PAKOL-914688 format. One record per residue (C-alpha): residue number from 0; residue in three letters; x, y, z. Coordinates in nm, 3 decimals. Layout:
{NUM 'ALA' {X Y Z}}
...
//
This chain:
{0 'MET' {-3.947 2.511 2.432}}
{1 'GLY' {-3.917 2.145 2.528}}
{2 'SER' {-4.082 1.872 2.324}}
{3 'GLU' {-4.113 1.498 2.335}}
{4 'ASN' {-3.999 1.375 1.997}}
{5 'ILE' {-4.203 1.115 1.812}}
{6 'SER' {-3.990 0.977 1.531}}
{7 'ASN' {-4.207 0.681 1.437}}
{8 'GLU' {-4.322 0.733 1.078}}
{9 'GLU' {-4.669 0.594 1.144}}
{10 'TYR' {-4.743 0.893 1.370}}
{11 'GLN' {-4.616 1.166 1.136}}
{12 'LEU' {-4.817 1.414 0.931}}
{13 'ARG' {-4.686 1.508 0.587}}
{14 'LYS' {-4.435 1.793 0.604}}
{15 'ASN' {-4.413 2.087 0.359}}
{16 'ALA' {-4.746 1.993 0.199}}
{17 'VAL' {-4.951 2.316 0.211}}
{18 'GLY' {-4.860 2.666 0.091}}
{19 'LEU' {-5.019 3.007 0.145}}
{20 'PHE' {-5.278 2.945 -0.129}}
{21 'GLY' {-5.388 2.623 0.038}}
{22 'LEU' {-5.406 2.775 0.385}}
{23 'ILE' {-5.620 3.066 0.263}}
{24 'SER' {-5.856 2.831 0.080}}
{25 'PHE' {-5.875 2.606 0.385}}
{26 'SER' {-5.961 2.901 0.610}}
{27 'LEU' {-6.217 3.053 0.371}}
{28 'VAL' {-6.405 2.728 0.320}}
{29 'ASN' {-6.391 2.653 0.693}}
{30 'ILE' {-6.554 2.988 0.769}}
{31 'PHE' {-6.804 2.937 0.481}}
{32 'PRO' {-6.847 3.275 0.306}}
{33 'LEU' {-7.218 3.220 0.236}}
{34 'SER' {-7.290 3.141 0.599}}
{35 'PHE' {-7.446 3.484 0.651}}
{36 'ALA' {-7.677 3.418 0.361}}
{37 'VAL' {-7.821 3.074 0.422}}
{38 'THR' {-7.740 2.943 0.772}}
{39 'THR' {-7.628 3.187 1.041}}
{40 'ALA' {-7.835 3.447 0.857}}
{41 'ALA' {-8.136 3.278 1.013}}
{42 'THR' {-8.020 3.357 1.367}}
{43 'ALA' {-7.900 3.702 1.263}}
{44 'VAL' {-8.244 3.808 1.137}}
{45 'VAL' {-8.435 3.623 1.410}}
{46 'TYR' {-8.256 3.808 1.689}}
{47 'GLY' {-8.117 4.111 1.503}}
{48 'GLY' {-8.401 4.205 1.268}}
{49 'PHE' {-8.315 4.491 1.031}}
{50 'LEU' {-7.987 4.525 1.222}}
{51 'ALA' {-7.866 4.189 1.092}}
{52 'PRO' {-7.573 4.353 0.903}}
{53 'LEU' {-7.433 4.463 1.239}}
{54 'VAL' {-7.391 4.101 1.340}}
{55 'PRO' {-7.109 4.018 1.093}}
{56 'LEU' {-6.969 4.371 1.127}}
{57 'PHE' {-6.930 4.347 1.504}}
{58 'ALA' {-6.835 3.979 1.509}}
{59 'GLY' {-6.584 4.013 1.226}}
{60 'LEU' {-6.406 4.319 1.366}}
{61 'VAL' {-6.393 4.178 1.718}}
{62 'THR' {-6.263 3.846 1.589}}
{63 'LEU' {-5.996 4.021 1.383}}
{64 'ALA' {-5.887 4.233 1.679}}
{65 'VAL' {-5.872 3.950 1.930}}
{66 'SER' {-5.696 3.725 1.680}}
{67 'ILE' {-5.377 3.934 1.705}}
{68 'PRO' {-5.235 3.720 1.989}}
{69 'MET' {-5.311 3.406 1.781}}
{70 'ILE' {-5.137 3.554 1.481}}
{71 'LEU' {-4.826 3.632 1.686}}
{72 'PHE' {-4.838 3.291 1.851}}
{73 'ALA' {-4.852 3.135 1.503}}
{74 'LYS' {-4.520 3.296 1.415}}
{75 'HIS' {-4.352 3.092 1.689}}
{76 'ILE' {-4.549 2.770 1.739}}
{77 'HIS' {-4.647 2.521 1.471}}
{78 'HIS' {-4.853 2.246 1.627}}
{79 'ALA' {-5.145 2.033 1.507}}
{80 'GLY' {-5.328 2.111 1.832}}
{81 'GLY' {-5.344 2.480 1.744}}
{82 'TYR' {-5.478 2.684 2.033}}
{83 'TYR' {-5.404 2.438 2.308}}
{84 'ALA' {-5.035 2.443 2.219}}
{85 'PHE' {-5.045 2.823 2.252}}
{86 'ALA' {-5.201 2.804 2.598}}
{87 'GLU' {-4.950 2.540 2.698}}
{88 'ALA' {-4.659 2.753 2.581}}
{89 'GLY' {-4.784 3.055 2.772}}
{90 'LEU' {-4.933 2.919 3.093}}
{91 'GLY' {-4.808 2.563 3.118}}
{92 'LYS' {-4.929 2.211 3.055}}
{93 'PRO' {-5.232 2.206 3.290}}
{94 'VAL' {-5.384 2.517 3.133}}
{95 'GLY' {-5.294 2.394 2.786}}
{96 'LYS' {-5.460 2.061 2.844}}
{97 'PHE' {-5.774 2.226 2.981}}
{98 'VAL' {-5.787 2.427 2.659}}
{99 'ALA' {-5.743 2.098 2.471}}
{100 'MET' {-6.052 1.960 2.643}}
{101 'THR' {-6.250 2.276 2.567}}
{102 'LEU' {-6.123 2.268 2.209}}
{103 'LEU' {-6.234 1.906 2.174}}
{104 'PHE' {-6.583 2.003 2.290}}
{105 'TYR' {-6.576 2.293 2.047}}
{106 'TYR' {-6.481 2.081 1.749}}
{107 'ILE' {-6.737 1.810 1.804}}
{108 'MET' {-7.002 2.082 1.828}}
{109 'ALA' {-6.849 2.254 1.524}}
{110 'ASP' {-6.864 1.930 1.323}}
{111 'LEU' {-7.232 1.894 1.403}}
{112 'SER' {-7.306 2.260 1.328}}
{113 'ALA' {-7.116 2.240 0.997}}
{114 'VAL' {-7.226 1.904 0.857}}
{115 'ILE' {-7.595 1.905 0.949}}
{116 'PRO' {-7.659 2.254 0.800}}
{117 'THR' {-7.593 2.103 0.456}}
{118 'SER' {-7.916 1.910 0.498}}
{119 'TYR' {-8.075 2.221 0.644}}
{120 'VAL' {-7.977 2.445 0.351}}
{121 'LEU' {-8.096 2.181 0.107}}
{122 'ALA' {-8.427 2.126 0.289}}
{123 'THR' {-8.514 2.494 0.332}}
{124 'GLY' {-8.405 2.581 -0.022}}
{125 'LEU' {-8.624 2.310 -0.172}}
{126 'GLN' {-8.911 2.433 0.043}}
{127 'TYR' {-8.889 2.794 -0.073}}
{128 'ILE' {-8.794 2.734 -0.437}}
{129 'PHE' {-8.997 2.421 -0.521}}
{130 'ASN' {-9.246 2.409 -0.231}}
{131 'TYR' {-9.116 2.061 -0.145}}
{132 'THR' {-9.092 1.949 0.217}}
{133 'MET' {-8.810 1.703 0.272}}
{134 'PRO' {-8.911 1.408 0.494}}
{135 'ILE' {-8.721 1.396 0.821}}
{136 'TRP' {-8.572 1.054 0.741}}
{137 'VAL' {-8.425 1.196 0.420}}
{138 'TYR' {-8.292 1.492 0.618}}
{139 'ILE' {-8.115 1.257 0.859}}
{140 'ALA' {-7.995 1.024 0.584}}
{141 'LEU' {-7.835 1.318 0.402}}
{142 'SER' {-7.671 1.435 0.725}}
{143 'ILE' {-7.519 1.088 0.759}}
{144 'LEU' {-7.401 1.097 0.398}}
{145 'PHE' {-7.246 1.441 0.443}}
{146 'THR' {-7.067 1.322 0.758}}
{147 'PHE' {-6.902 1.050 0.550}}
{148 'VAL' {-6.799 1.314 0.295}}
{149 'MET' {-6.630 1.500 0.582}}
{150 'PHE' {-6.447 1.181 0.677}}
{151 'ILE' {-6.331 1.111 0.321}}
{152 'MET' {-6.194 1.462 0.279}}
{153 'THR' {-6.016 1.437 0.613}}
{154 'VAL' {-5.825 1.122 0.522}}
{155 'LEU' {-5.732 1.218 0.163}}
{156 'ASP' {-5.392 1.367 0.078}}
{157 'VAL' {-5.394 1.729 0.193}}
{158 'ARG' {-5.184 1.833 -0.108}}
{159 'TYR' {-5.470 1.776 -0.350}}
{160 'SER' {-5.750 1.978 -0.191}}
{161 'PRO' {-5.644 2.349 -0.201}}
{162 'LYS' {-5.743 2.411 -0.565}}
{163 'ILE' {-6.086 2.258 -0.514}}
{164 'LEU' {-6.136 2.450 -0.192}}
{165 'MET' {-6.041 2.781 -0.352}}
{166 'VAL' {-6.281 2.725 -0.644}}
{167 'ILE' {-6.561 2.657 -0.395}}
{168 'ALA' {-6.475 2.966 -0.187}}
{169 'LEU' {-6.448 3.199 -0.488}}
{170 'SER' {-6.769 3.070 -0.645}}
{171 'GLN' {-6.955 3.160 -0.325}}
{172 'ILE' {-6.805 3.509 -0.314}}
{173 'ILE' {-6.855 3.585 -0.684}}
{174 'VAL' {-7.210 3.452 -0.726}}
{175 'GLY' {-7.324 3.577 -0.385}}
{176 'GLY' {-7.170 3.918 -0.449}}
{177 'ILE' {-7.339 3.953 -0.788}}
{178 'LEU' {-7.683 3.861 -0.653}}
{179 'ALA' {-7.644 4.089 -0.352}}
{180 'ALA' {-7.544 4.379 -0.578}}
{181 'VAL' {-7.847 4.320 -0.801}}
{182 'VAL' {-8.078 4.324 -0.498}}
{183 'ILE' {-7.924 4.642 -0.356}}
{184 'LEU' {-7.952 4.821 -0.691}}
{185 'ARG' {-8.315 4.718 -0.740}}
{186 'THR' {-8.466 4.741 -0.392}}
{187 'PRO' {-8.649 5.059 -0.288}}
{188 'TYR' {-8.570 4.990 0.080}}
{189 'ASN' {-8.203 5.085 0.110}}
{190 'SER' {-8.146 5.250 0.449}}
{191 'LEU' {-7.859 5.321 0.688}}
{192 'LEU' {-8.093 5.229 0.972}}
{193 'ALA' {-7.963 4.877 0.916}}
{194 'PHE' {-7.657 4.992 1.111}}
{195 'ASN' {-7.846 5.173 1.389}}
{196 'VAL' {-7.832 4.968 1.709}}
{197 'ASN' {-8.155 5.126 1.836}}
{198 'GLU' {-8.349 4.931 1.573}}
{199 'ALA' {-8.271 4.589 1.723}}
{200 'PRO' {-8.605 4.412 1.792}}
{201 'GLY' {-8.471 4.239 2.101}}
{202 'GLY' {-8.263 4.530 2.223}}
{203 'PHE' {-7.895 4.499 2.308}}
{204 'SER' {-7.939 4.151 2.459}}
{205 'GLY' {-8.108 4.028 2.141}}
{206 'LEU' {-7.826 4.164 1.931}}
{207 'MET' {-7.569 3.994 2.155}}
{208 'LEU' {-7.759 3.665 2.127}}
{209 'ALA' {-7.751 3.701 1.748}}
{210 'ILE' {-7.378 3.763 1.766}}
{211 'MET' {-7.324 3.463 1.996}}
{212 'THR' {-7.540 3.216 1.801}}
{213 'GLY' {-7.464 3.341 1.452}}
{214 'GLY' {-7.191 3.603 1.442}}
{215 'PHE' {-6.903 3.446 1.627}}
{216 'LEU' {-7.017 3.102 1.507}}
{217 'THR' {-6.935 3.198 1.150}}
{218 'PHE' {-6.591 3.336 1.229}}
{219 'THR' {-6.477 3.065 1.469}}
{220 'GLY' {-6.337 2.875 1.172}}
{221 'TYR' {-6.081 3.145 1.098}}
{222 'GLY' {-5.816 2.958 1.299}}
{223 'ALA' {-5.828 2.648 1.080}}
{224 'PRO' {-5.479 2.710 0.931}}
{225 'LEU' {-5.333 2.681 1.284}}
{226 'PHE' {-5.410 2.309 1.281}}
{227 'MET' {-5.236 2.270 0.944}}
{228 'SER' {-4.918 2.444 1.056}}
{229 'GLU' {-4.714 2.123 1.094}}
{230 'GLU' {-4.794 2.047 0.730}}
{231 'ALA' {-4.734 2.401 0.599}}
{232 'LYS' {-4.438 2.495 0.381}}
{233 'ASN' {-4.370 2.828 0.552}}
{234 'PRO' {-4.590 2.833 0.864}}
{235 'LYS' {-4.420 3.132 1.026}}
{236 'ARG' {-4.529 3.358 0.740}}
{237 'ASP' {-4.821 3.182 0.574}}
{238 'VAL' {-5.038 3.080 0.870}}
{239 'PRO' {-5.075 3.435 1.012}}
{240 'LEU' {-5.118 3.587 0.666}}
{241 'SER' {-5.386 3.337 0.565}}
{242 'ILE' {-5.585 3.417 0.881}}
{243 'ILE' {-5.575 3.793 0.819}}
{244 'ILE' {-5.676 3.764 0.453}}
{245 'SER' {-5.959 3.523 0.527}}
{246 'LEU' {-6.106 3.726 0.813}}
{247 'LEU' {-6.107 4.053 0.621}}
{248 'THR' {-6.255 3.891 0.311}}
{249 'VAL' {-6.540 3.713 0.487}}
{250 'THR' {-6.624 4.010 0.711}}
{251 'VAL' {-6.673 4.247 0.418}}
{252 'PHE' {-6.859 3.986 0.215}}
{253 'SER' {-7.089 3.891 0.505}}
{254 'ILE' {-7.187 4.253 0.571}}
{255 'LEU' {-7.278 4.285 0.204}}
{256 'MET' {-7.489 3.968 0.208}}
{257 'MET' {-7.675 4.056 0.528}}
{258 'TYR' {-7.746 4.410 0.416}}
{259 'ALA' {-7.882 4.285 0.082}}
{260 'GLU' {-8.118 4.048 0.262}}
{261 'VAL' {-8.274 4.306 0.495}}
{262 'ALA' {-8.271 4.581 0.230}}
{263 'ALA' {-8.465 4.349 0.001}}
{264 'VAL' {-8.768 4.359 0.232}}
{265 'GLY' {-8.723 4.690 0.416}}
{266 'ILE' {-8.725 4.784 0.781}}
{267 'ASN' {-9.098 4.736 0.825}}
{268 'ASN' {-9.088 4.382 0.688}}
{269 'ALA' {-8.751 4.269 0.825}}
{270 'ALA' {-8.923 4.079 1.104}}
{271 'SER' {-9.090 3.859 0.841}}
{272 'LEU' {-8.751 3.710 0.753}}
{273 'SER' {-8.738 3.562 1.102}}
{274 'ASN' {-9.008 3.320 0.988}}
{275 'ASP' {-8.795 3.203 0.697}}
{276 'TRP' {-8.515 2.959 0.778}}
{277 'ASN' {-8.336 3.042 0.453}}
{278 'PRO' {-8.379 3.421 0.433}}
{279 'ALA' {-8.139 3.484 0.143}}
{280 'ILE' {-8.344 3.278 -0.101}}
{281 'VAL' {-8.670 3.436 0.017}}
{282 'ALA' {-8.525 3.788 -0.006}}
{283 'PHE' {-8.335 3.747 -0.334}}
{284 'LEU' {-8.588 3.552 -0.541}}
{285 'PRO' {-8.819 3.844 -0.630}}
{286 'TYR' {-8.523 4.056 -0.749}}
{287 'THR' {-8.291 3.803 -0.912}}
{288 'GLY' {-8.533 3.555 -1.067}}
{289 'PHE' {-8.567 3.180 -1.050}}
{290 'TYR' {-8.257 3.050 -1.229}}
{291 'PRO' {-7.996 3.281 -1.073}}
{292 'THR' {-8.143 3.202 -0.731}}
{293 'LEU' {-8.129 2.832 -0.814}}
{294 'VAL' {-7.759 2.863 -0.902}}
{295 'PHE' {-7.702 3.053 -0.578}}
{296 'PHE' {-7.883 2.779 -0.387}}
{297 'ALA' {-7.673 2.504 -0.548}}
{298 'ILE' {-7.347 2.682 -0.466}}
{299 'ALA' {-7.465 2.739 -0.109}}
{300 'VAL' {-7.534 2.367 -0.062}}
{301 'ILE' {-7.194 2.274 -0.203}}
{302 'GLY' {-7.025 2.543 0.004}}
{303 'GLN' {-7.188 2.424 0.325}}
{304 'LEU' {-7.093 2.064 0.247}}
{305 'TRP' {-6.728 2.154 0.197}}
{306 'CYS' {-6.737 2.373 0.506}}
{307 'GLY' {-6.824 2.061 0.703}}
{308 'ALA' {-6.538 1.877 0.536}}
{309 'ALA' {-6.288 2.152 0.620}}
{310 'VAL' {-6.404 2.171 0.983}}
{311 'GLY' {-6.362 1.795 1.007}}
{312 'MET' {-6.005 1.818 0.878}}
{313 'ALA' {-5.911 2.059 1.158}}
{314 'ALA' {-6.099 1.861 1.423}}
{315 'ALA' {-5.921 1.537 1.336}}
{316 'ARG' {-5.584 1.708 1.373}}
{317 'GLU' {-5.678 1.839 1.717}}
{318 'ILE' {-5.779 1.488 1.827}}
{319 'TYR' {-5.458 1.355 1.669}}
{320 'ALA' {-5.250 1.605 1.869}}
{321 'MET' {-5.420 1.506 2.197}}
{322 'ALA' {-5.362 1.138 2.123}}
{323 'ARG' {-4.998 1.210 2.039}}
{324 'ASP' {-4.968 1.355 2.389}}
{325 'GLU' {-5.152 1.045 2.518}}
{326 'PHE' {-5.401 1.279 2.680}}
{327 'LEU' {-5.761 1.151 2.710}}
{328 'PHE' {-5.709 0.938 2.398}}
{329 'PRO' {-5.481 0.637 2.348}}
{330 'LYS' {-5.176 0.689 2.131}}
{331 'THR' {-5.340 0.466 1.869}}
{332 'LEU' {-5.557 0.761 1.760}}
{333 'ALA' {-5.239 0.947 1.662}}
{334 'LYS' {-5.159 0.698 1.387}}
{335 'THR' {-5.163 0.844 1.038}}
{336 'SER' {-5.247 0.697 0.699}}
{337 'LYS' {-4.951 0.513 0.545}}
{338 'LYS' {-5.030 0.651 0.199}}
{339 'TYR' {-5.150 1.006 0.265}}
{340 'LYS' {-5.003 1.082 0.611}}
{341 'THR' {-5.337 1.216 0.733}}
{342 'PRO' {-5.483 1.148 1.084}}
{343 'ILE' {-5.699 0.853 0.983}}
{344 'MET' {-5.755 0.701 1.329}}
{345 'ALA' {-5.862 1.035 1.476}}
{346 'ALA' {-6.093 1.083 1.177}}
{347 'ILE' {-6.260 0.746 1.239}}
{348 'PHE' {-6.328 0.837 1.601}}
{349 'GLU' {-6.463 1.175 1.490}}
{350 'LEU' {-6.686 1.007 1.229}}
{351 'ILE' {-6.848 0.771 1.479}}
{352 'LEU' {-6.910 1.041 1.739}}
{353 'VAL' {-7.063 1.288 1.493}}
{354 'LEU' {-7.284 1.021 1.336}}
{355 'VAL' {-7.426 0.915 1.674}}
{356 'MET' {-7.474 1.263 1.819}}
{357 'GLY' {-7.606 1.412 1.494}}
{358 'THR' {-7.865 1.141 1.435}}
{359 'ILE' {-7.990 1.122 1.793}}
{360 'GLY' {-7.990 1.500 1.833}}
{361 'THR' {-8.192 1.561 1.517}}
{362 'LEU' {-8.450 1.298 1.617}}
{363 'VAL' {-8.485 1.453 1.964}}
{364 'PHE' {-8.533 1.804 1.827}}
{365 'TYR' {-8.783 1.678 1.570}}
{366 'TYR' {-8.978 1.493 1.841}}
{367 'TYR' {-9.001 1.789 2.079}}
{368 'PHE' {-9.019 2.088 1.842}}
{369 'GLY' {-9.175 1.956 1.522}}
{370 'TYR' {-9.031 1.969 1.174}}
{371 'SER' {-8.962 2.340 1.112}}
{372 'MET' {-8.814 2.428 1.451}}
{373 'GLY' {-8.667 2.080 1.481}}
{374 'ILE' {-8.439 2.111 1.179}}
{375 'PHE' {-8.353 2.467 1.286}}
{376 'TYR' {-8.236 2.350 1.628}}
{377 'SER' {-8.071 2.043 1.474}}
{378 'TRP' {-7.771 2.262 1.397}}
{379 'VAL' {-7.824 2.596 1.578}}
{380 'PHE' {-7.822 2.418 1.915}}
{381 'TRP' {-7.476 2.276 1.843}}
{382 'GLY' {-7.373 2.608 1.690}}
{383 'ALA' {-7.450 2.800 2.009}}
{384 'LEU' {-7.233 2.556 2.204}}
{385 'THR' {-6.960 2.590 1.944}}
{386 'THR' {-6.951 2.963 2.003}}
{387 'LEU' {-6.958 2.925 2.381}}
{388 'ALA' {-6.660 2.689 2.381}}
{389 'TRP' {-6.477 2.915 2.134}}
{390 'VAL' {-6.523 3.218 2.361}}
{391 'ILE' {-6.382 3.025 2.659}}
{392 'TYR' {-6.070 2.880 2.498}}
{393 'HIS' {-6.005 3.193 2.293}}
{394 'SER' {-6.010 3.404 2.610}}
{395 'ILE' {-5.764 3.171 2.784}}
{396 'VAL' {-5.527 3.176 2.489}}
{397 'ASN' {-5.542 3.556 2.477}}
{398 'LEU' {-5.431 3.566 2.841}}
{399 'SER' {-5.166 3.303 2.766}}
{400 'TYR' {-4.986 3.539 2.532}}
{401 'ILE' {-4.882 3.750 2.831}}
{402 'GLY' {-4.708 3.451 2.986}}
{403 'PHE' {-4.559 3.352 2.652}}
{404 'VAL' {-4.391 3.691 2.604}}
{405 'LYS' {-4.239 3.657 2.951}}
{406 'LYS' {-4.115 3.302 2.885}}
{407 'ILE' {-3.935 3.381 2.561}}
{408 'LYS' {-3.805 3.703 2.721}}
{409 'GLU' {-3.918 3.910 2.427}}
{410 'LYS' {-3.922 4.284 2.470}}
{411 'LEU' {-4.257 4.445 2.539}}
{412 'ASN' {-4.253 4.633 2.210}}
{413 'ALA' {-4.546 4.811 2.048}}
{414 'THR' {-4.663 4.497 1.867}}
{415 'ASN' {-4.669 4.282 2.179}}
{416 'LEU' {-4.829 4.559 2.384}}
{417 'VAL' {-5.107 4.602 2.127}}
{418 'ALA' {-5.158 4.225 2.112}}
{419 'ILE' {-5.186 4.200 2.491}}
{420 'LEU' {-5.425 4.496 2.515}}
{421 'LEU' {-5.645 4.369 2.232}}
{422 'GLY' {-5.641 4.026 2.389}}
{423 'LEU' {-5.767 4.171 2.717}}
{424 'VAL' {-6.029 4.378 2.537}}
{425 'GLY' {-6.135 4.063 2.356}}
{426 'VAL' {-6.179 3.877 2.683}}
{427 'ALA' {-6.395 4.162 2.816}}
{428 'LEU' {-6.608 4.169 2.500}}
{429 'PHE' {-6.650 3.793 2.509}}
{430 'ILE' {-6.767 3.809 2.870}}
{431 'ILE' {-7.018 4.085 2.789}}
{432 'ALA' {-7.148 3.907 2.479}}
{433 'GLY' {-7.165 3.577 2.664}}
{434 'TYR' {-7.348 3.722 2.961}}
{435 'GLU' {-7.594 3.919 2.750}}
{436 'GLY' {-7.650 3.626 2.516}}
{437 'TYR' {-7.682 3.346 2.772}}
{438 'ASN' {-7.826 3.523 3.076}}
{439 'GLY' {-8.173 3.381 3.122}}
{440 'ILE' {-8.149 3.187 2.797}}
{441 'GLY' {-8.438 2.950 2.732}}
{442 'SER' {-8.488 2.600 2.600}}
{443 'PRO' {-8.318 2.418 2.437}}
{444 'TYR' {-8.004 2.633 2.467}}
{445 'ASN' {-8.006 2.617 2.846}}
{446 'TYR' {-7.965 2.239 2.838}}
{447 'GLY' {-7.661 2.279 2.617}}
{448 'LEU' {-7.520 2.530 2.866}}
{449 'TYR' {-7.562 2.278 3.148}}
{450 'GLY' {-7.388 2.018 2.937}}
{451 'PHE' {-7.095 2.247 2.870}}
{452 'LEU' {-7.060 2.333 3.239}}
{453 'ALA' {-7.058 1.962 3.324}}
{454 'TRP' {-6.786 1.904 3.062}}
{455 'ALA' {-6.582 2.195 3.201}}
{456 'VAL' {-6.600 2.053 3.554}}
{457 'PHE' {-6.500 1.707 3.427}}
{458 'SER' {-6.212 1.864 3.232}}
{459 'ILE' {-6.077 2.045 3.538}}
{460 'ILE' {-6.092 1.726 3.746}}
{461 'TYR' {-5.932 1.515 3.474}}
{462 'VAL' {-5.649 1.762 3.411}}
{463 'ALA' {-5.586 1.795 3.785}}
{464 'TYR' {-5.571 1.417 3.817}}
{465 'LYS' {-5.326 1.378 3.526}}
{466 'TRP' {-5.114 1.663 3.663}}
{467 'HIS' {-5.108 1.507 4.009}}
{468 'LYS' {-5.001 1.175 3.856}}
{469 'LYS' {-4.734 1.361 3.654}}
{470 'GLU' {-4.880 1.221 3.332}}
{471 'LEU' {-4.918 1.543 3.133}}
{472 'LYS' {-4.701 1.485 2.827}}
{473 'SER' {-4.622 1.741 2.560}}
{474 'TYR' {-4.522 1.741 2.196}}
{475 'LEU' {-4.457 2.104 2.122}}
{476 'GLU' {-4.271 2.229 1.819}}
{477 'THR' {-4.154 2.587 1.845}}
{478 'ALA' {-4.015 2.774 1.544}}
{479 'SER' {-3.722 3.007 1.583}}
{480 'ASN' {-3.792 3.378 1.585}}
//
């Protein structure tokens, strides 16, 4: 594959900096193992009811299946732009750059839906444990603080973070797993009806909405190692392996957490969890006691905070890759830190944008929906858009693998055939889930949908203009088979 070489040291990321251990920790924290306990659990129980465990089950298995093309792409292409480099390699620069625009939209939404929930988890936990209502100005101030934490982690040396990230990921899995097991052993409401689709309170459409707003949202972060591939020691082996390990781990763990939550209250009372914006704490507290629940709450807050930091690290690298191609952004944003070789200029741009959108968005939701629903929408609104953008660019990249196999003239063996078929199945499932979830969707999600459509139209026009002017540049590193 052709590439435009950039030899200037001030635009280079650090090579051979991250191993398999670091990539796994990066992916796990990016996904946030406790998401289905304290954040996306809220949407899962609101729209899925007692069937909430089906949300991570379906979303996790579908994500794993449709990730096969990404995993095979990752064996060949190591690029800080991740998915958009895959689309570019398979279907050409115009398609790749459209994916870059969609990916940019995704990551800004993902930043907002990863950083702000730290305030949300803290606010709802304090409400249920200590009966303390956090003032909205404190909520916003903490969101601003957490956004700066994301920025700091993004610009620090990437070699120093894997151990911290792994400790944070494992603490979530161990503590969450212990509390969930205690609840399951003590509750009198264990039932396999939690996996019976006929029990969904909103029917199939409600379940799909839960999967769109909560299920896929959790797993979208699985591809984080793709953006670290230029800095990986053995990207051909370690990036695909880290994705597989992370997806399987979080899927199993999330099913356990969601089942424990609904089993704690039983099928007849599952609907009551929809009134609680932090259902894990409400469900676990009677069975696990005050202090264990407090420890769980503390780890959840820390986990959500570091999830935001990990998402920010990937987002900055995507912006860096676009700037390196001088696409949408000036090349200045591709400059890296002299000391740490991290994308500092891209991180500064990301910081400013997230601060402005996060603060204004939270104030708007608070003004129109009040405190309780306002802080709920302050991150779920962005989360729904995150999922929507993810479905679009993921579908395009799945289709791109067909073109990629043709370009490298690789035989259509069993592996490639399975990848292509699963990719097509994934596109079909995404379309069904998207249609069922967004068809007739109400406020405020519909306004977000209009915003995304406007961005998509702008992206198409902008890419067409750059293509017509012959200004679509490419920096694409392709590993040997």
